[in-house]
C-alpha positions in Angstrom: -12.9 3.4 34.6 -11.7 6.9 34.1 -11.3 8.1 30.5 -7.6 8.4 31.3 -7.0 4.8 32.5 -9.4 3.6 29.4 -7.3 5.1 26.6 -4.1 3.1 27.9 -6.7 -0.3 28.1 -6.4 -3.2 25.3 -10.3 -3.8 25.7 -11.4 -1.9 23.0 -8.4 -3.3 21.0 -10.2 -5.0 17.4 -8.7 -9.1 18.2 -11.1 -10.4 15.6 -9.5 -7.8 13.3 -6.1 -8.9 14.1 -6.6 -12.7 13.7 -7.5 -12.1 10.2 -4.5 -10.5 9.7 -2.1 -12.5 11.5 -4.1 -15.5 9.2 -3.0 -13.5 6.3 0.6 -13.3 7.3 0.8 -16.9 7.9 -0.3 -17.3 4.3 2.3 -15.1 3.0 5.3 -16.4 4.8 4.3 -20.5 3.6 3.7 -19.0 0.4 7.2 -17.3 0.4 8.4 -20.4 1.7 7.0 -22.5 -1.0 7.8 -20.3 -4.1 11.1 -19.3 -3.2 11.9 -23.0 -2.2 14.2 -23.9 -5.6 15.3 -20.0 -5.7 18.3 -17.8 -4.9 15.4 -16.3 -2.3 15.5 -19.6 -0.2 15.0 -18.3 3.2 13.6 -14.7 2.8 10.4 -16.6 4.9 12.2 -16.3 7.5 12.9 -12.6 7.0 9.8 -11.8 6.4 8.9 -13.3 9.9 10.8 -11.2 11.4 9.4 -8.1 10.2 5.9 -9.9 11.0 7.3 -10.0 14.6 8.3 -6.2 14.1 5.2 -5.2 12.8 3.5 -6.4 15.5 5.4 -4.7 18.2 5.3 -1.3 16.0 1.4 -1.8 15.9 0.8 -2.7 19.6 3.2 0.6 20.8 1.4 3.2 17.9 -2.2 2.2 19.1 -1.2 2.9 22.7 -0.2 6.4 21.2 -3.3 8.8 21.4 -4.6 9.6 17.7 -4.8 13.4 18.6 -1.5 13.6 19.6 0.1 11.7 16.4 -2.1 14.7 14.3 -0.4 16.7 16.4 3.4 15.1 15.6 1.8 14.8 11.6 2.9 18.6 10.6 6.8 17.5 12.0 6.8 14.1 10.5 5.7 15.5 7.1 8.8 17.8 7.1 11.2 14.9 8.3 9.5 12.6 5.3 10.6 16.1 2.5 13.8 15.8 3.9 14.1 12.2 3.5 12.7 12.3 0.3 15.2 14.8 -1.0 17.8 13.4 0.3 17.2 9.9 -1.5 17.6 12.1 -5.0 21.4 12.9 -3.8 24.1 10.7 -5.2 25.9 9.2 -2.5 23.5 9.4 -0.1 20.3 7.5 -2.3 21.2 3.8 -2.7 20.6 3.1 -6.3 19.1 -0.4 -7.8 17.9 -1.7 -10.7 17.8 2.0 -12.5 16.1 3.8 -9.3 16.7 5.5 -6.7 14.1 4.8 -3.6 16.7 3.9 -0.6 18.6 5.3 2.3 21.1 2.6 3.3 21.8 2.4 7.0 24.1 0.2 8.0 23.0 -3.4 6.4 19.8 -2.1 6.1 18.1 -0.6 3.3 15.3 2.4 4.3 12.9 3.4 1.6 11.5 6.5 2.9 8.5 6.8 0.6 6.7 4.0 2.0 6.6 5.9 5.3 5.0 9.0 3.7 1.8 6.7 2.9 1.4 6.7 6.6 2.2 10.5 7.3 0.0 11.5 4.7 -2.9 9.7 6.0 -2.7 11.5 9.5 -1.1 15.0 7.8 -4.8 15.1 4.9 -6.8 13.7 8.2 -5.8 16.3 10.9 -6.1 19.0 7.5 -9.7 17.8 6.8 -10.9 17.8 10.3 -9.5 20.9 11.0 -12.3 22.5 8.3 -15.2 20.8 9.9 -16.4 18.9 7.5 -18.0 21.9 6.1 -17.7 22.3 1.8 -14.9 22.5 0.8 -13.5 25.7 -1.5 -11.2 26.1 -4.6 -8.7 26.9 -1.7 -9.1 24.4 0.1 -9.0 21.7 -2.5 -5.8 23.3 -3.7 -3.9 23.1 -0.4 -4.8 19.4 0.0 -3.2 18.5 -3.8 -0.3 21.5 -2.5 0.3 18.7 0.8 0.1 15.9 -1.3 1.6 16.8 -5.0 5.4 17.7 -3.3 5.9 14.1 -1.8 4.4 12.7 -5.4 7.0 14.8 -7.5 10.0 13.8 -5.2 9.0 10.1 -5.4 8.4 10.3 -9.5 11.6 11.5 -9.8 13.1 8.5 -8.0 11.4 7.1 -10.0 8.6 4.9 -8.5 5.7 5.3 -10.3 3.8 2.5 -8.3 4.2 4.1 -4.7 3.5 7.8 -6.4 0.1 6.3 -7.2 -0.4 5.1 -3.7 -0.5 8.6 -2.5 -3.4 9.6 -5.0 -6.0 7.7 -3.0 -5.3 9.1 0.5 -6.1 12.1 -1.3 -9.3 11.3 -3.1 -10.4 9.6 0.4 -9.9 13.3 2.1 -11.4 15.5 -0.3 -14.8 12.3 -0.7 -15.0 12.4 3.1 -14.1 16.0 3.5 -16.9 17.4 1.9 -16.3 18.2 -2.2 -19.0 18.5 -4.0 -20.1 17.4 -7.5 -19.0 20.2 -9.7 -15.8 20.3 -8.0 -15.4 16.3 -8.8 -16.2 16.7 -12.1 -13.9 19.5 -12.6 -11.1 18.2 -11.1 -11.7 14.7 -12.6 -11.6 16.4 -16.5 -8.2 18.6 -15.1 -6.6 15.0 -13.8 -7.5 13.4 -17.4 -5.8 16.3 -19.2 -3.1 16.2 -16.9 -2.3 12.8 -17.2 -2.5 13.2 -21.2 0.0 16.1 -21.1 2.5 13.7 -19.2 1.9 11.0 -21.6 2.6 12.7 -24.2 5.7 15.4 -22.9 7.6 12.6 -22.6 9.6 14.0 -19.9 7.9 12.5 -16.9 7.0 9.2 -17.5 10.2 6.9 -18.8 9.7 4.8 -21.9 10.2 1.3 -20.1 7.5 2.5 -17.7 4.7 3.6 -20.3 5.6 0.1 -21.8 4.5 -1.2 -18.4 1.3 0.6 -18.5 0.7 -0.3 -22.6 1.8 -3.5 -22.4 -1.2 -5.1 -20.2 -3.3 -4.3 -23.2 -1.7 -7.0 -25.3 1.2 -8.5 -24.0 1.8 -11.0 -26.4 3.1 -8.2 -28.7 6.5 -8.2 -27.0 6.2 -11.6 -25.1 9.9 -12.1 -24.2 10.3 -7.9 -23.2 7.5 -5.8 -21.4 4.4 -8.2 -22.0 6.8 -11.3 -20.3 6.0 -10.9 -16.6 2.0 -10.4 -17.1 2.0 -13.5 -19.5 4.1 -15.8 -17.0 1.8 -14.4 -14.4 -1.6 -15.3 -16.1 -0.3 -19.0 -17.2 0.8 -19.0 -13.5 -3.0 -18.4 -12.4 -4.6 -20.6 -15.1 -2.6 -23.6 -14.3 -4.0 -23.5 -10.8 -7.0 -24.7 -12.2 -10.1 -25.0 -9.3 -7.7 -26.7 -6.5 -4.0 -25.7 -7.6 -1.4 -27.7 -8.3 0.1 -27.9 -4.0 2.0 -26.1 -2.3 6.1 -26.2 -4.0 4.7 -28.0 -7.1 3.5 -25.0 -9.2 5.5 -25.6 -12.5 5.6 -21.6 -13.5 7.0 -20.7 -10.2 9.3 -23.4 -9.1 10.9 -23.5 -13.1 11.6 -19.6 -12.6 9.4 -18.5 -15.3 7.3 -16.5 -12.8 9.3 -13.0 -12.4 9.7 -12.6 -8.2 7.0 -15.1 -6.9 7.3 -14.2 -3.0 7.3 -10.4 -3.8 5.0 -8.5 -6.5 3.9 -11.9 -8.1 3.0 -13.6 -4.8 -0.6 -13.8 -5.7 -0.1 -15.1 -8.7 2.4 -18.0 -6.8 -0.3 -19.0 -4.8 -3.1 -19.2 -7.3 -1.2 -21.9 -8.9 -0.7 -23.5 -6.1 -3.9 -23.3 -4.3 -6.2 -22.8 -7.2 -9.6 -20.7 -7.6 -10.3 -21.7 -4.1 -7.3 -20.3 -2.5 -7.1 -17.0 -4.7 -11.4 -16.6 -3.7 -10.5 -17.5 0.2 -7.5 -14.9 0.4 -9.9 -12.3 -1.4 -12.5 -12.7 0.7 -9.5 -12.3 3.6 -8.9 -8.9 2.2 -12.7 -8.3 1.9 -13.1 -8.7 5.5 -9.7 -7.0 6.8 -11.5 -3.9 4.8 -15.0 -4.0 6.0 -13.8 -4.8 9.7 -12.0 -1.3 9.1 -14.8 0.7 8.1 -16.9 -0.7 10.3 -14.5 0.9 13.2 -14.4 4.1 10.9 -18.3 4.4 11.4 -17.7 4.9 15.4 -15.0 6.6 15.9 -15.6 9.3 18.2 -15.0 12.2 15.6 -14.2 13.1 12.8 -10.4 13.0 12.5 -10.4 9.5 13.4 -12.6 8.4 10.7 -10.1 10.2 8.0 -7.4 8.4 9.7 -9.3 4.8 9.2 -10.7 5.4 6.0 -7.3 7.2 4.7 -5.7 3.5 5.5 -8.3 2.0 3.6 -7.9 4.0 0.9 -4.4 2.8 0.2 -4.9 -0.9 0.9 -7.9 -1.0 -1.6 -5.7 0.6 -4.6 -2.4 -2.0 -3.6 -4.9 -4.7 -3.6 -7.2 -4.1 -6.4 -3.5 -3.2 -8.2 -1.8 -5.4 -7.8 -4.1 -8.4 -7.9 -5.5 -7.1 -11.2 -1.7 -6.6 -12.4 -1.8 -10.5 -11.8 -4.8 -11.2 -14.0 -3.8 -9.3 -16.6 -6.3 -5.8 -16.0 -3.7 -3.9 -14.6 -0.4 -2.9 -15.9 2.6 -3.9 -14.1 3.5 -1.3 -11.3 5.8 -2.7 -9.0 2.7 -2.3 -6.0 3.1 -5.0 -3.2 0.2 -6.9 -1.8 -0.4 -5.9 1.6 0.3 -8.5 4.4 1.4 -11.0 1.4 4.2 -9.8 -0.7 8.3 -10.1 0.6 9.3 -6.9 2.0 10.3 -4.9 5.3 8.9 -1.3 4.8 6.0 -2.5 2.9 5.0 -4.6 6.3 5.8 -2.3 9.1 3.9 0.4 6.6 0.9 -1.7 6.8 1.1 -2.7 10.9 1.7 0.8 11.4 -1.3 2.3 9.5 -3.3 -1.0 11.5 -1.9 0.7 14.7 -3.4 3.8 13.4 -6.5 2.3 12.9 -6.7 0.3 16.3 -5.9 3.4 18.0 -9.4 5.3 16.8 -11.2 2.0 17.5 -9.6 2.3 21.5 -10.9 5.7 22.3 -14.1 5.7 20.5 -15.4 5.9 23.9 -13.1 8.6 25.4 -14.4 12.1 25.3 
């Protein structure tokens, strides 16, 4: 079979990875059904099924396009994303809800540009560092990378959307790490970032008061049990109530009693842990671990540096989201509104994850093509 024919073959498609992803999606739909059974969100599991179906189609289409062509298109996509992020901030174009302007309304649907930026950043960062050839990075190279990722971060923080802003950082970190940054540069940059974070915290112009309250409430949520600490306290109670085996589907007292906030979205892992206990929660975490390890294995067998960088960018984003969401649910991390990939309800998040997996599959399918 010729190389060109093999490009359009699904022989190298990672069916084992897809099976694990579909298993996770099945658990998601079942838990969304259970968690919303007695709430105003009843029926959201059907919408999640539609998003998953659309995501699967998008993943297969995305995996068919040579990732080198995607890298060529990345600068144009990056420009379009910046325009979209800027448009969100314009009254009359951006849709405002719950005090934040994060969406653009397209008919009956809401479109969140900041979610799609993650995928574009994975591609543009992979393209940038691959073009450097894996050589040692100069300070000029590092500065350009920071500007590349920093501009979207500044636009998203203005919405404000701290959670999504934070998800861009792992993409940059992965690019720098695999792009050839040395220890001295790492120490200097880490110190500078700590100084900037401290400055942003004390300035009062970047972080809103409610964002600061969220970031500090996880240390001692009982100080404000009906305010900033409410979500964390209810989440911890739900996780603890699950015990070893859980209370059973649709039988969680915290979830079914509407004590647990948005159990189908940001706190779906708490709802799942209450209903299926430590054993169920451990199974989900092992499933995530297996998916990430499979992706890393595919990165190791990529045909070139750009392919490896694409997959590791995807791994970085997914790992960050999993750690932050699960850490938030058990009280180890602040509440930031970061969804749990493939588990939390949400069209933009589901589609991004499937497209990101499509990009990873794309690289795997072309690992033997010159």
